[in-house]
Backbone of each chain as ProteinMPNN parsed JSONL, in Angstrom:
{"seq_chain_A": "MENYQDQNNPQNYQNSNFNNGNGNFMVSKLPNATTVLVMGIISILGCCCYGIIGIVCGIIGLVLAKKDTALYQQNPTAYNNYSNLNTGRILCIIGLVISSIAFISNIVLIAMYGFDGIQEMQQQWIEQMQMQQQL", "coords_chain_A": {"N_chain_A": [[110.349, -34.097, 227.612], [111.521, -33.693, 225.031], [113.228, -31.5, 225.08], [115.293, -32.664, 226.379], [118.582, -32.905, 227.339], [121.029, -34.888, 226.707], [123.468, -35.254, 229.331], [125.8, -36.572, 228.861], [126.814, -36.961, 226.623], [128.666, -35.846, 223.966], [128.236, -34.364, 221.873], [126.037, -32.643, 222.844], [126.755, -30.198, 223.247], [127.034, -26.803, 224.656], [128.508, -24.726, 224.299], [132.17, -24.285, 223.858], [133.503, -25.108, 225.738], [133.295, -27.735, 227.832], [132.49, -31.299, 228.746], [135.154, -33.284, 228.94], [135.329, -35.913, 229.896], [137.14, -36.565, 232.008], [136.665, -34.664, 234.055], [137.349, -32.266, 233.429], [136.367, -29.258, 232.007], [136.824, -28.577, 229.315], [138.054, -28.113, 226.09], [140.925, -30.494, 225.061], [144.296, -31.09, 224.203], [145.844, -33.913, 222.497], [148.019, -36.079, 224.355], [150.333, -37.12, 223.377], [150.564, -36.1, 220.337], [152.45, -33.909, 219.415], [155.002, -35.321, 220.075], [154.858, -37.665, 218.617], [155.181, -36.657, 216.03], [157.516, -35.625, 216.271], [159.205, -37.679, 216.776], [157.992, -39.11, 214.211], [159.59, -37.32, 212.243], [162.36, -37.777, 213.16], [162.685, -40.18, 212.655], [162.732, -40.476, 209.649], [164.725, -38.967, 209.07], [166.979, -40.368, 210.309], [167.912, -42.468, 209.088], [170.05, -43.12, 208.189], [172.242, -44.461, 210.091], [172.878, -46.808, 209.918], [170.266, -47.431, 209.94], [169.232, -47.986, 212.578], [168.531, -45.759, 214.507], [166.368, -45.005, 213.215], [164.338, -46.823, 212.909], [164.268, -47.494, 215.795], [162.779, -45.308, 216.662], [160.885, -44.72, 214.848], [159.243, -46.769, 215.894], [158.744, -46.429, 218.253], [157.337, -44.137, 218.355], [155.014, -45.098, 216.621], [153.735, -46.636, 218.947], [153.169, -44.805, 220.806], [151.43, -43.283, 219.163], [149.55, -44.963, 218.744], [148.451, -45.64, 221.85], [147.362, -42.674, 221.985], [145.605, -42.71, 219.701], [143.819, -44.582, 220.66], [142.78, -43.041, 223.035], [141.737, -40.887, 221.623], [139.524, -42.343, 220.452], [138.149, -42.838, 222.326], [136.504, -40.529, 223.077], [135.696, -38.356, 220.523], [135.433, -36.086, 220.074], [136.482, -34.496, 222.276], [138.961, -33.551, 221.696], [141.322, -31.407, 219.664], [143.14, -31.746, 218.083], [143.497, -34.2, 216.591], [144.561, -34.235, 213.844], [147.085, -33.653, 213.818], [148.004, -35.538, 214.928], [147.784, -37.847, 213.25], [149.411, -36.811, 211.144], [151.883, -37.045, 212.177], [151.742, -40.069, 212.638], [151.693, -41.253, 210.34], [154.269, -40.224, 208.865], [156.0, -41.626, 210.732], [155.383, -44.184, 209.789], [156.23, -43.815, 207.045], [159.442, -43.249, 207.892], [159.568, -45.553, 209.169], [159.807, -47.277, 207.217], [161.622, -46.714, 205.417], [163.873, -46.654, 207.135], [163.815, -49.446, 207.606], [164.752, -50.396, 205.045], [166.776, -49.356, 204.878], [168.188, -50.938, 206.836], [167.822, -53.509, 206.182], [169.33, -53.75, 203.93], [171.532, -53.174, 204.94], [172.143, -55.872, 206.086], [171.468, -57.664, 204.068], [174.033, -57.168, 202.765], [175.794, -58.01, 204.41], [175.164, -60.472, 204.849], [175.849, -61.442, 202.24], [178.707, -61.04, 201.977], [179.916, -61.114, 204.502], [181.754, -60.434, 207.635], [184.09, -60.358, 207.065], [184.421, -59.776, 204.243], [184.113, -56.798, 204.704], [186.329, -55.552, 205.261], [187.911, -55.419, 203.398], [185.946, -54.294, 201.354], [185.984, -51.948, 202.213], [188.851, -50.91, 201.894], [189.153, -51.062, 199.291], [187.195, -48.99, 198.404], [188.619, -46.689, 199.993], [190.994, -46.718, 197.991], [189.688, -46.031, 195.573], [188.493, -43.584, 196.258], [191.019, -42.221, 196.507], [192.116, -42.629, 193.982], [189.971, -41.016, 192.665], [190.701, -38.531, 193.846], [193.182, -38.231, 192.512], [192.666, -37.816, 190.202]], "CA_chain_A": [[111.265, -34.868, 227.582], [112.097, -33.584, 224.008], [114.108, -30.654, 225.78], [115.833, -33.365, 227.503], [119.514, -33.376, 226.526], [121.823, -36.092, 227.711], [124.609, -34.7, 229.572], [127.026, -37.529, 228.973], [126.741, -37.081, 225.123], [129.652, -34.643, 223.812], [127.703, -33.506, 220.953], [125.218, -31.917, 223.008], [127.288, -29.283, 224.164], [126.011, -25.518, 223.969], [129.84, -23.486, 223.69], [133.132, -24.868, 223.418], [133.87, -25.723, 227.13], [132.516, -29.361, 227.93], [133.077, -32.247, 229.568], [135.923, -34.353, 228.115], [135.439, -37.235, 230.61], [138.575, -36.299, 232.828], [136.279, -33.827, 234.723], [137.808, -30.896, 232.705], [135.439, -28.752, 231.223], [137.298, -27.458, 228.334], [138.911, -28.982, 224.91], [142.317, -30.764, 225.357], [144.801, -31.637, 223.233], [145.857, -35.264, 222.94], [149.17, -35.68, 225.052], [151.81, -37.397, 222.714], [150.488, -35.878, 219.418], [154.061, -33.554, 218.878], [155.982, -36.098, 220.51], [154.685, -38.403, 217.538], [155.469, -35.953, 214.923], [158.877, -35.395, 216.174], [159.747, -38.907, 216.472], [158.329, -39.268, 212.71], [160.753, -36.421, 211.702], [163.435, -38.146, 213.446], [163.026, -41.639, 211.81], [163.123, -39.861, 208.007], [166.018, -38.57, 209.143], [167.9, -41.558, 210.746], [168.063, -43.72, 208.007], [171.516, -43.364, 207.511], [172.875, -44.568, 210.866], [172.284, -48.325, 209.714], [168.749, -47.577, 210.02], [168.342, -48.272, 213.488], [167.906, -44.957, 214.816], [165.087, -44.552, 212.361], [163.58, -47.936, 213.297], [163.663, -47.624, 217.227], [162.298, -43.906, 216.687], [159.652, -44.833, 214.489], [158.33, -47.811, 216.709], [158.205, -45.468, 219.729], [156.322, -43.156, 217.519], [154.021, -45.843, 216.481], [153.288, -47.283, 219.796], [152.57, -43.51, 221.197], [150.098, -42.844, 218.151], [148.29, -46.008, 219.148], [147.811, -45.09, 222.618], [146.62, -41.332, 221.865], [144.433, -43.171, 219.013], [142.613, -45.133, 221.575], [142.41, -42.371, 223.844], [140.629, -40.293, 220.949], [138.21, -42.95, 219.964], [136.802, -42.934, 223.508], [135.677, -39.094, 223.187], [136.571, -37.939, 219.598], [134.987, -34.526, 220.419], [137.237, -33.633, 223.34], [140.126, -33.238, 221.246], [141.283, -30.727, 218.791], [144.399, -32.06, 217.161], [143.813, -35.185, 215.748], [145.002, -34.274, 212.572], [148.512, -33.487, 213.825], [148.749, -37.056, 215.573], [147.668, -38.574, 212.029], [150.568, -36.626, 210.446], [152.794, -37.852, 212.76], [151.706, -41.858, 212.602], [152.345, -41.298, 208.669], [155.664, -40.001, 209.116], [156.694, -42.788, 211.025], [155.344, -45.045, 208.802], [157.182, -43.697, 206.38], [160.267, -43.536, 208.08], [160.206, -46.794, 209.737], [159.945, -48.038, 206.122], [162.812, -46.094, 204.546], [164.797, -47.139, 207.681], [163.959, -50.716, 207.536], [165.204, -50.765, 203.77], [168.325, -49.318, 204.962], [168.617, -51.673, 207.566], [167.776, -54.701, 205.391], [170.44, -53.707, 203.121], [172.871, -53.996, 205.489], [172.11, -57.338, 206.674], [171.836, -58.234, 202.878], [175.553, -57.078, 202.566], [176.693, -59.0, 205.539], [175.14, -61.855, 204.294], [176.584, -61.606, 200.972], [180.165, -60.877, 201.853], [180.578, -61.51, 205.656], [182.35, -59.643, 207.829], [185.615, -60.392, 206.195], [184.429, -58.674, 203.187], [184.049, -55.395, 204.678], [187.416, -54.625, 205.183], [188.247, -55.675, 201.676], [185.386, -53.274, 200.457], [186.327, -50.561, 202.614], [190.152, -50.956, 200.999], [188.517, -50.91, 197.699], [186.576, -47.478, 198.58], [189.576, -46.15, 200.006], [191.523, -46.706, 196.937], [188.602, -45.546, 194.585], [188.561, -42.205, 196.703], [192.246, -41.951, 196.081], [192.14, -42.297, 192.693], [189.05, -39.798, 192.131], [191.246, -37.164, 194.351], [194.14, -37.608, 191.864], [192.196, -37.071, 189.087]], "C_chain_A": [[112.278, -34.439, 226.029], [113.143, -32.389, 224.287], [114.908, -31.561, 225.995], [117.69, -33.624, 226.257], [120.666, -34.352, 227.28], [123.11, -35.422, 227.755], [125.522, -35.672, 229.237], [127.645, -37.334, 227.115], [127.545, -35.74, 224.596], [128.849, -34.077, 222.824], [126.982, -32.387, 221.301], [125.857, -30.206, 223.788], [127.197, -27.674, 223.822], [127.578, -24.521, 223.402], [131.109, -24.434, 223.759], [133.971, -25.721, 224.881], [133.031, -26.87, 227.559], [133.22, -30.342, 228.31], [134.047, -33.25, 228.938], [136.345, -35.893, 228.801], [136.625, -37.123, 231.702], [138.036, -35.35, 233.84], [136.9, -32.371, 234.298], [137.02, -30.397, 231.93], [136.182, -27.772, 230.027], [138.199, -28.961, 227.163], [140.451, -29.056, 225.096], [143.075, -31.012, 224.375], [145.304, -32.986, 223.276], [147.581, -35.108, 223.627], [150.413, -35.794, 224.316], [151.896, -36.816, 221.084], [151.892, -35.158, 218.688], [155.107, -34.413, 219.087], [155.969, -37.06, 219.121], [155.19, -37.767, 216.289], [156.923, -35.783, 214.714], [159.506, -36.549, 216.262], [159.456, -39.434, 214.754], [159.437, -38.475, 211.797], [162.249, -37.424, 211.975], [163.76, -39.566, 212.718], [163.112, -41.229, 210.562], [164.408, -39.713, 208.136], [167.359, -39.585, 209.444], [168.255, -42.651, 210.39], [169.444, -44.437, 208.019], [172.319, -43.82, 208.783], [172.28, -45.964, 210.669], [171.067, -48.524, 209.889], [168.07, -47.727, 211.219], [167.855, -47.27, 214.767], [166.707, -44.894, 214.646], [164.05, -45.631, 212.997], [163.243, -47.763, 214.802], [162.444, -46.021, 217.591], [160.818, -43.829, 216.259], [158.551, -46.137, 215.065], [157.627, -47.005, 217.818], [157.227, -44.876, 219.015], [154.704, -43.998, 217.571], [152.906, -46.258, 217.66], [152.603, -45.874, 220.667], [151.43, -43.133, 220.682], [149.168, -44.058, 218.361], [147.605, -45.862, 220.432], [146.99, -43.932, 222.644], [145.369, -41.771, 220.719], [142.927, -43.803, 219.672], [141.964, -44.093, 222.459], [141.414, -41.234, 222.954], [139.686, -41.142, 220.562], [137.433, -43.437, 221.295], [136.18, -41.691, 223.467], [136.253, -38.609, 221.91], [136.114, -36.446, 219.662], [135.623, -33.698, 221.073], [138.673, -33.209, 222.874], [140.463, -32.614, 219.793], [142.413, -30.956, 217.821], [144.62, -33.304, 216.711], [144.763, -35.393, 214.569], [146.56, -33.9, 212.697], [149.029, -35.267, 214.34], [148.736, -38.324, 214.094], [148.663, -38.201, 211.31], [151.694, -37.108, 210.794], [152.828, -39.137, 212.487], [152.171, -42.036, 211.117], [153.492, -41.027, 208.718], [156.265, -41.038, 209.623], [156.43, -43.818, 210.642], [156.197, -45.119, 208.143], [158.69, -43.913, 206.749], [160.794, -44.666, 208.358], [160.292, -47.775, 208.423], [161.133, -47.842, 205.311], [164.179, -46.769, 205.459], [164.827, -48.895, 207.628], [164.412, -51.094, 206.297], [166.682, -50.561, 203.974], [169.346, -50.382, 205.926], [168.73, -53.222, 206.939], [169.067, -55.138, 204.406], [171.645, -54.122, 203.706], [173.291, -55.236, 205.896], [172.173, -57.991, 205.488], [173.442, -58.119, 202.563], [176.064, -57.783, 203.257], [176.793, -60.061, 205.26], [175.695, -62.67, 203.162], [178.262, -62.006, 200.973], [180.626, -60.995, 203.257], [181.376, -60.17, 206.495], [183.799, -59.229, 207.397], [185.891, -59.558, 205.406], [184.392, -56.948, 203.216], [185.328, -54.935, 204.927], [188.204, -54.443, 203.894], [187.162, -54.593, 200.996], [185.764, -52.091, 200.847], [188.01, -49.938, 201.839], [189.618, -50.82, 199.655], [188.211, -49.671, 197.275], [187.432, -46.228, 198.836], [190.555, -45.437, 198.911], [190.896, -45.635, 196.077], [188.636, -44.035, 194.766], [189.844, -41.659, 196.553], [192.608, -41.345, 194.8], [191.443, -41.192, 192.026], [189.88, -38.355, 192.502], [192.449, -36.933, 193.516], [193.969, -37.189, 190.442], [191.582, -35.87, 189.651]], "O_chain_A": [[113.457, -34.771, 225.903], [114.066, -32.425, 223.473], [115.915, -31.007, 225.553], [117.903, -34.134, 225.157], [120.934, -34.289, 228.48], [123.776, -35.063, 226.783], [126.559, -35.121, 229.606], [128.761, -37.599, 226.668], [127.048, -34.636, 224.818], [128.781, -32.87, 223.055], [126.99, -31.351, 220.637], [125.357, -29.441, 224.613], [127.305, -27.358, 222.637], [127.657, -23.833, 222.385], [130.773, -25.616, 223.677], [134.776, -26.653, 224.892], [131.823, -26.634, 227.549], [134.45, -30.35, 228.256], [133.476, -34.159, 228.334], [137.214, -36.7, 228.471], [136.781, -38.23, 232.217], [138.89, -35.064, 234.679], [136.793, -31.428, 235.082], [136.818, -31.08, 230.926], [136.09, -26.55, 229.914], [138.648, -30.089, 227.367], [141.168, -28.067, 225.249], [142.411, -31.223, 223.36], [145.178, -33.387, 224.432], [148.255, -34.108, 223.381], [151.357, -35.009, 224.405], [152.962, -36.939, 220.48], [152.39, -35.627, 217.664], [156.109, -34.336, 218.376], [157.047, -37.209, 218.546], [155.664, -38.547, 215.463], [157.529, -35.766, 213.642], [160.615, -36.5, 215.731], [160.33, -39.99, 214.089], [160.015, -38.964, 210.827], [163.041, -37.705, 211.076], [164.863, -39.934, 212.316], [163.998, -41.953, 210.108], [165.211, -40.272, 207.388], [168.461, -39.525, 208.897], [168.753, -43.593, 211.007], [169.832, -45.601, 207.925], [173.483, -43.49, 208.556], [171.229, -46.249, 211.243], [170.636, -49.671, 210.008], [166.843, -47.687, 211.319], [167.136, -47.613, 215.705], [165.899, -44.754, 215.564], [163.018, -45.242, 213.544], [162.063, -47.86, 215.139], [161.621, -45.85, 218.49], [159.875, -43.267, 216.815], [157.389, -46.34, 214.711], [156.447, -46.933, 218.161], [156.093, -45.311, 219.216], [153.685, -43.723, 218.205], [151.683, -46.26, 217.524], [151.48, -46.024, 221.149], [150.491, -42.714, 221.358], [147.977, -43.944, 218.071], [146.374, -45.907, 220.438], [145.924, -44.012, 223.253], [144.268, -41.23, 220.829], [141.725, -43.672, 219.438], [140.753, -44.16, 222.672], [140.432, -40.748, 223.515], [138.695, -40.499, 220.218], [136.444, -44.167, 221.358], [135.04, -41.765, 223.927], [137.453, -38.365, 222.031], [136.84, -35.683, 219.025], [135.614, -32.486, 220.859], [139.438, -32.593, 223.617], [139.992, -33.164, 218.797], [142.5, -30.283, 216.793], [145.764, -33.648, 216.415], [145.504, -36.35, 214.345], [147.231, -33.862, 211.666], [150.064, -35.9, 214.131], [149.442, -39.325, 213.974], [149.107, -39.122, 210.625], [152.503, -37.569, 209.988], [153.903, -39.559, 212.062], [152.966, -42.919, 210.795], [154.06, -42.101, 208.521], [157.188, -41.486, 208.943], [157.174, -44.715, 211.04], [157.021, -46.032, 208.198], [159.302, -44.701, 206.028], [161.942, -45.022, 208.091], [160.773, -48.904, 208.526], [161.59, -48.732, 204.594], [165.187, -47.245, 204.937], [165.903, -49.492, 207.615], [164.563, -52.314, 206.247], [167.593, -51.24, 203.5], [170.557, -50.601, 205.885], [169.655, -53.979, 207.232], [169.592, -56.227, 204.174], [172.485, -54.949, 203.351], [174.446, -55.636, 206.041], [172.889, -58.991, 205.524], [174.004, -59.109, 202.093], [177.013, -58.391, 202.762], [177.81, -60.754, 205.25], [175.93, -63.872, 203.038], [178.875, -62.85, 200.32], [181.854, -60.987, 203.346], [181.528, -59.073, 205.959], [184.397, -58.153, 207.402], [186.853, -58.79, 205.372], [184.544, -56.126, 202.313], [185.451, -53.719, 204.784], [188.926, -53.516, 203.527], [187.607, -54.006, 200.009], [185.911, -51.174, 200.039], [188.206, -48.811, 201.386], [190.283, -49.972, 199.059], [188.621, -49.156, 196.235], [187.279, -45.127, 198.308], [190.867, -44.25, 198.82], [191.428, -44.544, 195.87], [188.764, -43.263, 193.815], [189.829, -40.432, 196.45], [193.1, -40.259, 194.492], [191.928, -40.516, 191.118], [189.833, -37.338, 191.81], [192.943, -35.806, 193.528], [194.707, -36.524, 189.715], [191.082, -35.025, 188.908]]}, "seq_chain_B": "MLPCMHKKLWGIDCIGCGTQRAAYMVTQGEFVSAFKMFPAIYTTILLFGFLFLHFIDKKRNYHKIIIFLAITNAVIMVFAYIYKNLF", "coords_chain_B": {"N_chain_B": [[180.186, -31.607, 207.318], [178.028, -34.529, 208.183], [179.23, -37.736, 208.333], [178.411, -40.612, 206.447], [177.329, -43.625, 208.064], [176.844, -45.654, 207.359], [177.987, -45.654, 204.42], [180.259, -45.526, 204.936], [180.788, -48.134, 206.451], [180.564, -49.774, 204.166], [181.14, -49.018, 202.28], [179.279, -48.25, 200.218], [176.636, -46.227, 198.72], [173.839, -45.248, 201.245], [170.169, -45.163, 201.473], [169.572, -42.659, 202.059], [171.66, -41.413, 201.091], [173.681, -38.834, 199.945], [171.813, -36.493, 200.411], [172.823, -34.507, 201.692], [174.677, -33.542, 200.603], [173.397, -32.653, 197.903], [171.858, -30.983, 198.919], [173.264, -28.877, 199.749], [174.555, -28.216, 197.206], [172.038, -27.146, 196.09], [172.135, -24.777, 197.49], [174.157, -23.531, 196.198], [173.518, -23.146, 193.543], [172.869, -24.896, 191.945], [171.151, -26.308, 190.265], [170.173, -28.749, 188.694], [172.446, -30.486, 188.938], [171.99, -31.147, 191.697], [169.846, -32.328, 191.347], [170.166, -34.852, 189.904], [172.26, -35.78, 191.8], [170.496, -36.397, 194.263], [167.624, -37.417, 193.447], [165.113, -36.621, 195.001], [165.424, -34.472, 196.702], [164.099, -32.249, 196.303], [161.447, -32.621, 196.855], [161.797, -33.253, 199.411], [162.736, -30.662, 200.491], [160.431, -29.321, 200.055], [159.059, -30.746, 202.097], [160.089, -30.381, 204.687], [160.163, -27.711, 204.601], [157.134, -27.498, 205.116], [156.516, -28.581, 207.344], [157.939, -26.801, 209.23], [156.127, -24.908, 208.719], [153.911, -25.874, 209.577], [154.652, -26.198, 212.191], [154.761, -23.946, 213.359], [152.348, -22.154, 212.23], [149.642, -22.32, 213.591], [147.213, -21.655, 212.825], [146.026, -22.959, 210.314], [145.839, -25.849, 208.445], [147.907, -28.375, 207.604], [148.248, -30.591, 207.305], [147.552, -33.05, 205.126], [149.07, -31.869, 202.713], [151.495, -32.019, 203.864], [151.509, -35.053, 204.366], [151.147, -35.9, 201.781], [153.418, -35.084, 200.771], [155.475, -36.332, 202.109], [154.908, -39.126, 201.516], [155.382, -39.197, 198.671], [157.909, -38.666, 198.681], [159.043, -40.475, 200.243], [158.622, -42.668, 198.366], [160.003, -41.904, 195.77], [162.827, -41.594, 196.8], [162.784, -44.229, 197.469], [162.582, -45.627, 194.834], [164.827, -44.313, 193.45], [166.719, -44.75, 194.748], [166.937, -47.727, 194.05], [167.675, -47.6, 191.508], [170.023, -46.314, 191.189], [171.761, -47.922, 192.199], [171.375, -50.255, 190.52], [171.513, -49.502, 187.907]], "CA_chain_B": [[179.361, -32.495, 207.033], [178.099, -35.37, 208.673], [179.243, -38.852, 207.53], [177.31, -41.977, 206.679], [177.698, -44.677, 208.625], [176.651, -47.084, 206.103], [179.117, -45.83, 203.373], [181.628, -45.88, 205.882], [181.112, -49.441, 206.618], [180.561, -50.47, 202.632], [181.703, -47.992, 200.543], [177.98, -48.186, 198.915], [175.398, -45.33, 199.329], [172.535, -45.421, 201.328], [169.197, -44.792, 200.958], [169.738, -41.23, 202.322], [172.911, -40.521, 200.857], [173.721, -37.192, 198.626], [170.787, -35.593, 201.004], [173.382, -32.822, 202.335], [175.725, -32.817, 199.248], [172.247, -32.057, 197.072], [171.54, -29.592, 199.613], [174.92, -28.027, 199.706], [174.227, -27.685, 195.447], [171.096, -26.265, 195.839], [172.254, -23.577, 198.098], [175.006, -23.007, 195.48], [172.401, -22.861, 192.615], [173.315, -25.809, 190.747], [169.945, -27.285, 190.527], [170.305, -29.643, 188.022], [173.519, -31.492, 189.825], [171.405, -31.592, 192.889], [168.533, -33.737, 191.466], [171.029, -36.004, 189.865], [172.913, -36.698, 193.506], [169.58, -37.173, 195.066], [166.316, -36.84, 193.095], [164.203, -36.331, 196.311], [166.158, -33.406, 197.368], [163.121, -30.697, 196.162], [160.363, -32.93, 197.839], [162.418, -33.198, 200.902], [162.949, -29.044, 200.779], [159.372, -29.073, 200.735], [158.164, -31.242, 203.038], [160.518, -29.555, 205.525], [159.455, -26.435, 204.657], [155.754, -27.232, 205.666], [156.613, -28.865, 208.521], [158.24, -25.78, 209.952], [155.093, -24.05, 209.286], [153.136, -26.735, 210.494], [155.0, -26.069, 213.917], [154.723, -22.006, 213.415], [151.42, -21.478, 212.062], [148.544, -23.164, 214.092], [145.669, -21.92, 212.153], [146.019, -23.775, 209.214], [145.746, -27.28, 208.376], [148.862, -28.504, 206.669], [148.577, -32.366, 207.384], [147.397, -33.262, 204.107], [150.375, -31.301, 202.193], [152.784, -33.17, 204.206], [151.353, -36.588, 204.164], [151.453, -36.578, 200.582], [154.904, -34.781, 200.2], [156.21, -37.301, 202.635], [154.776, -40.346, 200.392], [156.182, -38.696, 197.481], [159.262, -38.57, 199.334], [159.761, -42.026, 200.262], [158.522, -43.109, 196.828], [160.739, -41.094, 194.945], [163.699, -41.878, 197.799], [163.258, -45.83, 197.079], [162.925, -45.933, 193.047], [166.011, -43.633, 193.003], [167.77, -45.816, 195.196], [166.806, -48.733, 193.344], [168.112, -47.09, 190.0], [171.275, -45.913, 191.603], [172.372, -49.355, 192.617], [171.277, -50.976, 189.657], [172.045, -49.478, 186.713]], "C_chain_B": [[179.163, -34.099, 207.406], [178.062, -36.828, 207.924], [178.319, -39.582, 207.432], [177.881, -43.021, 207.135], [177.829, -46.009, 207.921], [177.742, -46.849, 204.917], [180.634, -45.738, 204.012], [182.002, -47.27, 205.849], [181.163, -50.232, 205.275], [181.139, -49.901, 201.914], [180.82, -47.974, 199.494], [177.141, -47.119, 199.498], [174.464, -45.879, 200.055], [171.61, -44.97, 201.18], [168.984, -42.894, 200.862], [170.65, -40.29, 201.814], [172.804, -39.503, 199.867], [172.583, -36.002, 199.405], [171.955, -34.221, 201.008], [174.132, -32.439, 201.189], [174.465, -31.653, 198.221], [171.598, -30.706, 197.545], [172.448, -28.24, 199.536], [174.838, -27.289, 198.127], [173.067, -26.736, 195.225], [171.484, -24.786, 196.465], [173.325, -22.842, 196.901], [174.475, -22.932, 193.85], [172.29, -24.134, 191.559], [172.187, -26.954, 190.43], [169.948, -28.554, 189.529], [171.274, -31.12, 188.486], [172.659, -32.131, 191.003], [170.453, -32.555, 192.821], [169.147, -34.699, 191.022], [171.79, -36.57, 191.33], [172.003, -37.046, 194.119], [168.388, -36.362, 194.55], [165.306, -36.272, 194.062], [164.562, -35.077, 196.875], [164.942, -32.396, 197.394], [161.864, -31.365, 196.797], [160.695, -32.883, 199.205], [162.495, -31.614, 201.439], [161.589, -29.209, 201.31], [158.539, -29.36, 201.961], [158.909, -30.549, 204.273], [160.254, -28.211, 205.955], [157.876, -26.328, 205.398], [155.938, -28.041, 206.607], [156.816, -27.903, 209.739], [156.996, -24.993, 210.094], [154.267, -24.447, 209.762], [153.373, -26.591, 211.949], [154.675, -24.55, 213.979], [153.33, -21.599, 213.301], [150.398, -22.857, 212.709], [147.061, -22.913, 213.514], [145.393, -22.453, 211.051], [146.473, -25.065, 209.501], [146.833, -27.784, 207.356], [149.08, -29.995, 206.577], [148.338, -33.047, 205.761], [148.57, -32.672, 202.927], [151.155, -32.328, 202.919], [152.512, -34.636, 204.432], [151.721, -36.712, 202.492], [152.764, -36.18, 200.432], [155.689, -35.951, 200.808], [156.228, -39.011, 202.145], [155.208, -40.387, 199.249], [157.422, -39.132, 197.556], [160.244, -40.052, 199.366], [159.611, -42.77, 199.017], [159.743, -42.837, 195.834], [162.403, -41.639, 195.49], [164.133, -43.556, 197.079], [163.92, -46.444, 195.702], [164.338, -45.296, 192.964], [167.293, -44.431, 193.519], [168.257, -47.114, 194.494], [167.941, -48.671, 192.097], [169.59, -46.946, 189.87], [172.193, -47.052, 191.579], [172.224, -50.316, 191.366], [171.628, -51.015, 188.368], [173.074, -48.5, 186.749]], "O_chain_B": [[180.002, -34.906, 207.005], [177.181, -37.138, 207.122], [177.334, -39.439, 208.156], [178.949, -43.397, 206.651], [178.592, -46.975, 207.936], [178.342, -47.834, 204.488], [181.762, -45.876, 203.541], [183.075, -47.7, 205.427], [181.774, -51.301, 205.259], [181.661, -50.314, 200.878], [181.091, -47.797, 198.306], [176.942, -47.106, 200.713], [174.091, -47.0, 199.708], [171.806, -43.932, 200.549], [168.485, -42.164, 200.005], [170.678, -39.061, 201.887], [171.876, -39.405, 199.065], [172.533, -34.832, 199.025], [171.82, -33.172, 200.378], [174.255, -31.277, 200.803], [174.561, -30.458, 197.942], [171.07, -29.774, 196.939], [172.253, -27.043, 199.326], [175.019, -26.089, 197.917], [173.053, -25.793, 194.432], [171.118, -23.756, 195.899], [173.254, -21.622, 196.751], [175.314, -22.598, 193.014], [171.635, -24.145, 190.517], [172.358, -28.172, 190.375], [169.5, -29.528, 190.134], [170.971, -32.311, 188.415], [172.614, -33.338, 191.241], [170.148, -33.382, 193.68], [168.863, -35.738, 191.618], [171.757, -37.737, 191.722], [172.219, -38.072, 194.763], [168.074, -35.216, 194.87], [164.671, -35.299, 193.657], [163.738, -34.646, 197.682], [164.762, -31.736, 198.418], [161.131, -30.541, 197.344], [159.908, -32.496, 200.069], [162.34, -31.347, 202.631], [161.339, -29.257, 202.515], [157.732, -28.682, 202.597], [158.067, -30.043, 205.016], [160.149, -27.698, 207.069], [157.489, -25.366, 206.061], [154.778, -28.427, 206.752], [156.25, -27.972, 210.831], [156.671, -24.464, 211.157], [153.592, -23.712, 210.482], [152.513, -26.805, 212.803], [154.237, -24.176, 215.067], [152.93, -20.764, 214.112], [150.446, -24.035, 212.356], [146.067, -23.627, 213.64], [144.196, -22.381, 210.774], [147.216, -25.425, 210.415], [146.57, -27.556, 206.175], [149.95, -30.524, 205.885], [149.346, -33.625, 205.352], [148.812, -33.588, 202.142], [151.374, -33.439, 202.436], [153.471, -35.361, 204.697], [152.505, -37.561, 202.067], [153.44, -37.038, 199.865], [156.51, -36.535, 200.102], [157.116, -39.849, 202.301], [155.454, -41.458, 198.694], [157.99, -39.837, 196.722], [161.306, -40.487, 198.922], [160.532, -43.504, 198.658], [160.291, -43.749, 195.215], [163.162, -42.064, 194.619], [165.142, -43.962, 196.502], [164.893, -47.143, 195.42], [165.092, -45.952, 192.246], [168.384, -44.668, 193.001], [169.411, -47.519, 194.347], [168.818, -49.498, 191.846], [170.284, -47.271, 188.906], [173.267, -47.057, 190.976], [173.074, -51.203, 191.276], [171.958, -52.005, 187.714], [173.744, -48.271, 185.743]]}, "name": "protein", "num_of_chains": 2, "seq": "MENYQDQNNPQNYQNSNFNNGNGNFMVSKLPNATTVLVMGIISILGCCCYGIIGIVCGIIGLVLAKKDTALYQQNPTAYNNYSNLNTGRILCIIGLVISSIAFISNIVLIAMYGFDGIQEMQQQWIEQMQMQQQLMLPCMHKKLWGIDCIGCGTQRAAYMVTQGEFVSAFKMFPAIYTTILLFGFLFLHFIDKKRNYHKIIIFLAITNAVIMVFAYIYKNLF"}
């Protein structure tokens, strides 16, 4: 029994082709890793549209990342792009934080000035811009 | 240039405001004024440069550099935003 190798243990594969649990004898990629990365990038960039785009993309990315992490935990040796997923997950978290700050600053401003205050502030800003252009 | 919705509504800079102007200034060679416009511009450029490399170059691992740059970027953005609005 010393030479016996457990067929179900992925550590005991002889070459790079092994069972990943789905019946496919090859190293596979996590399905959503690239999507999570792209969502993270969009969520960092999307902080300017009131933060809504950033928050939505960040949350979608985190949900997909959680699914893929569960998949990876079932069989850690079967996937070779976990670092990609981890990078995307952290980008999602950072994008979510930045977008949340933008979104919260919006809410705070609305709470402070109300919707009537928006028009006044816009007029003030337009006047300021005109003053600067004249200078 | 793309307008900032937050700035259109409030007249106050949002947390990402100045990125495009700063990037334009970098292309014009005005590095100091680009930094004053948006202090996180250089880490942002590096971050997207390494992200581009990450998609192109599959042989090497860039994830540690990307995570470090992204966290640095976020910290600089938040502190610069607080500094710009309070002082």
